[in-house]
N, C-alpha and C positions, 0 to 999 in steps of 0.2 A: 358864165353860169349856165349850166344845161337845165332846161325845163323839160321833163318827160311827162307826156300825157298820151291818152289813147282812147278814152271812152267819154261819152256825153257828159257825165257828171264832172269829169276832169276839166272840161273846157270852160265851164262857168267859173272855176277856181283859178284857172290859168290866166284868163283875160285880165282881171284886175292886177294880178301879180306882175304880168309882163308890162302892163301900163306903168306900174309904180317903179319897177326896176329901170325902165327905159328913161325915166326922168333923172337918173343919177349917172353921171359920167363914169363912175367907178365900176359900173356893171356893164358887161357885154353879154347878151343872152343868145343862147343857141336853143331853138325850139325843136324838139324831137317828137314827132307824132308816130306812135307805135303802130297805128292802124288796127287796134283792137276793135274799135267801131270804125267801119270803113265805107259804108254806102252813103249815098247822097243825103238821105233823111237822118241817119244816125251820126253823120260827121260833117259833110260838106256844108249843109245849110246852117248847122250850129256855128261853124267857124265864121261864116259870113255874118250871121246875125250878131255875133259877139265881137265882130271886127277884129278877129285874131289874124295876124299876118300869116302869109304862107309859111308852113314849117320849113326849117332849114334842112331837116331830114324827115323822110317818110318811110317807115320800116315795112309797112304793108304786110303785117303778119296775118291778118284775117282771123277766121274762126278756128276752133279746135277745142279739145278738152282743156280743163284748167292746166294740167301738166304740159300738154302740147303747146298751148298758147304761151304760157309763162316761159317755157324753154326756148321757144322760137324768138320771143322778144329779147331774151338774154343773148341768144346767139347773134342776132342782128344788131343789138345795141352795143355790144362790146367794142367792135371796131370803130363805131362812131365816137364813143367816148375816148378811145385811144387816139383817134385822129384829132378831135376837137380839144382835148386836154383841158377840160373845165376845172376850175378850183372847187366847184361844188355842183351837186345835182339835186334839183328840187323835184320830189315826187309828191303827188297829191292824191288824197282820197284813199280808197281801199280796194282798188281793182287789180287785176293781174299785172297791168302795166306798172302799178305802184310798187309791188313787191319785186318784180323783175328788175325795174330800174334801180331800186335800192340795193339789191344783191350785186348787180354788175358794178355799180359805182363803188360799193364798199370793198369789193375784191380788187379793184384797181387803185385803191387808196384815195378815192375822190370823196370829199365830205358829203354826207347824205343829209338832206334837209327834208323833213316830212311835214307837209302842210296838211292839217286836219288830223294831227296826231292825238293819241290817247282815248279815242272813242272806243267803247267796249259794249257789246251786247251780252257778253259772258255766255255765248252760245257757239261752241266750236263746231257745230254742224254747219254753220254758215261759212262758205269759202272766204267771204270778206273779213270775217273775224280772224281767220288764220293770217290773211294778208296784213291786217292791222298789227297783230302781235309780232310777226316776223319783221315787218318794216320798222316798227318802233324799237325793236331790240337792237338794230344795227344802225340807227340814225344818230347823227352827231348833234343835230338841232331839231327840237320838237316844237312845232308851231301849232297851238291848240285853239280850238274854236269856242269851247265852253268849259266852265269850271269843273265839270265831272271828268273831263279829260286830264286836267291837272292832277286831280285826286287819284285817278287811275294810274297815271304814270309814277307818281310819288309812291303809291302802294306797291308798285312793281320794282321799286328801288332805283328809279332814274333820278340822277342828281338835279336839284333845283336849277342849277346853272344851265342845264340843257333845255329847260322847259320855259316857253314864253306863251302867255295867253294873248293872242292877237285879235280874236274875233273871227268872223266867218267870211271868207272870200266869196262864197256863193251869194251872200247878202249884198256884197259890193256890186256884183253883176246885176242882181235884181234891181237895186236902187238906181243904178246907172241906166238901165234899159226899160224901166217900167213905163215911163211916159211914152216912149216910142212904141212899146208893146201895146199900149192901150189904143193906138191908132190902127191896129190890125183890123182887117175886115173878116177875121175868121168866124166871128159869131154870125155875121150875115151869110157867109158862104155855107155855113152848116145849118142855117135856119134855127139857131138856138134860141129858145124862149128865155124869159127873164129868170126863171128858176131852173137850174139843172145841176147835176152832179158830175164830177170828173173822176175817172178811174185810171189808175196805172197799176200794172201787175207784171213782174218780171222775175222774181227770185225763184231759183230752182226748187226750193222747198215748197213753194206754192203752185208752180206751174208744171213741174215735171212729174208730180204724183197725180194720177188721174182722179182718184177719189177726192183728194184735197182740192183740186181745181174745180171739180163738180160741186163741192160744198160751197166754195166761195162764189161761184157763178150762180148757184141757186139762191144764195142770200142776196146777191146783186140784183137778180131777177125780181125778187120780191120788193126790194127797195125801189126798183125802177117803176113799180106800179104807182108809187107816190111821187117819184121825182125822176124825170128822164135822165139817163146817164149817157155820157160821151166817153168813149174808151179808145184813146190812141194806143194801138196794140204794138208792143215790142215784138220784133221778128221771132224771138224765141217763143213767146206766148202764142203768137199766131200759128206757129207750126204745131203746137200742142193742141190748140183748139181745132185745127183742121184735121188732125190725125185721130181725134177721139170722137166721142158721141155727145159732147157738151152742146146743148141747145142754147142759142142766144135769142131772147125775145126782141121784137122790134123796138121796144122801149129802151133797149141798150144799143146804141149806135157805135159800131166798130169803125175806127178811123185808122189811116196810115199814121206812122209816127209824125209828130208835128215839129216844126222848127222851134227854136227857142222863143222867139217873140210871139208866135201864135200860141204856144203852150202857156207862156206867162200870162197872156191876155185871158185865156180860158181859166187859168187858176184864179186870177184876180176877180173874175166875174162869177165863179162857181158858188153855189150855196153850200156845198160840202165836197170834200175831196176824199176819195177812198183809194189807198195806195199801200204798197209795200216798199216804197222808195225812201231812203234816208233823206236825200236832198229835198224831195217834195214835202216831207215833214217840216223841214226848216223853212222852205219858201212859204208854205201855208201859214206858219206861225208869224212870219214877218208881214204877210198880207192880211192877217186877221181873219183867215178863212178856216172854218172848222174842218178838221181832218180826222178821219178814222183810219188808223194804221192797221192793215191786215196782217198782223204779226202778233206774237206773244211777248215780244221784247223789243227794245229799241236801244241803239247805241247813242241816241241823242235825247237823253232824258230831259234836257232843258225845254224841249218842245212840249213836253207833258206838264212839267212843274210850272213853267212860266208861260207857255204858249197855248195854242188852240188844239193840240194833238191829244188823241185818246187811243189807247191800245184796244183794238177790237177783237184780237184773236183771229183764228182762221177757220173755225167751224161755223156752220150755218147759224146755229143758235147764238153763239157768242157775238157774231157780227150783227145779227138782228137785235140782240139785246143792247149792244152799243148804239145802234141806230135809234132805237126807241129812247134810250137815255139822252142821247144828243137832242132828239126832237123835243124832249120835255124839260131840258135844262137851259138856263140862260146863257147867252154868249159871254165867254170869258176870253180875254186875250192879253198878251203882254209879249215883250221881246227881251231875250237874254242880254246881259251886259256886253257891250262892244260889238253888237250886231248893228252897226251904225253906218256901214258903207266905207269905213276907213281901214279895214283889215289889210288891204294891200300895202298901205303906207307903213303900218306897224310891222308887217312882214319884212319890208325892205330895211327898216331900222334894225330889227332883230338879226337879220342875215348879215348886215354890214357890221354890227357890233360883234357878231360871232367871228367873222374873219379878222377884224382888227385885233380882237383879244387873242385870237389863235395865231396871229402873226402871218396869216396867209394872204392878206390884202395890204399892199404897200400904198 
């Protein structure tokens, strides 16, 4: 079984899946790291924190446009799959590594298994939405995190036999690592006070447009007058901040990207999280920490209907309105069904059943 991953959000999902598959002698796994995220902060530290073994193959594709990166992953992945001859390829999430892995596997006649299938923002201006749609359209088994994913796939005509609601692999990683993360000294190292907010921002629609970035930062600056903010800055976002004229007040502290355990500790201790990350929406829901999502939509509606998440939009006014509403409303929290730390085991059962029923696993 080939496991294809390459970006930070992938690793949190791959770790529990690898652990679950390794417990069954019927599975032999080949871990392929595409190198979509490749530096120490964005890759190396994450792999160590999550105790993911050294990849069997590292494609080292690096950066590029969406087309360049996707094409390069495909070019380097094809000979690896030909050499390793897996019965199936598991792709996770919605990044370029996901769609590239699915396309290569499907063209080679390798069964495609998509973990985190069915999520939809219904916004095709998001590169991730295109990746989701393409990957799901050619997947043989669709492993779904929340009920909305099941409903989306059924409405798109996918047969029920291909769809399995398994829960959330990212939650497995969170639950397995939270106690260790809480031992982190990151709060002391940063001198963080008892009340603070945590910021993440990386989506092109937010950071590549100067006016949009200025509006978001302006809102964050006003919020930081009431609550100090810590912002681990994605390399893409840092480049935009440094190339423009966006001023950052001292009440917003810019940080280098954090390792998984340090970031999880900060999430758990934050008073509020402001983010455009899908995974952080999920983690904040499980942690019971209020989250303002700096987007107009979310492909993870369970975090809104069941969890702590609120869509805040991307304009200065909408973000400040959401901040005010949050400040004046009582804390509400809940966790979607099957977000219990056992998704990896359910994935293993679903994958094994698929191959047994398909006649591909003797």
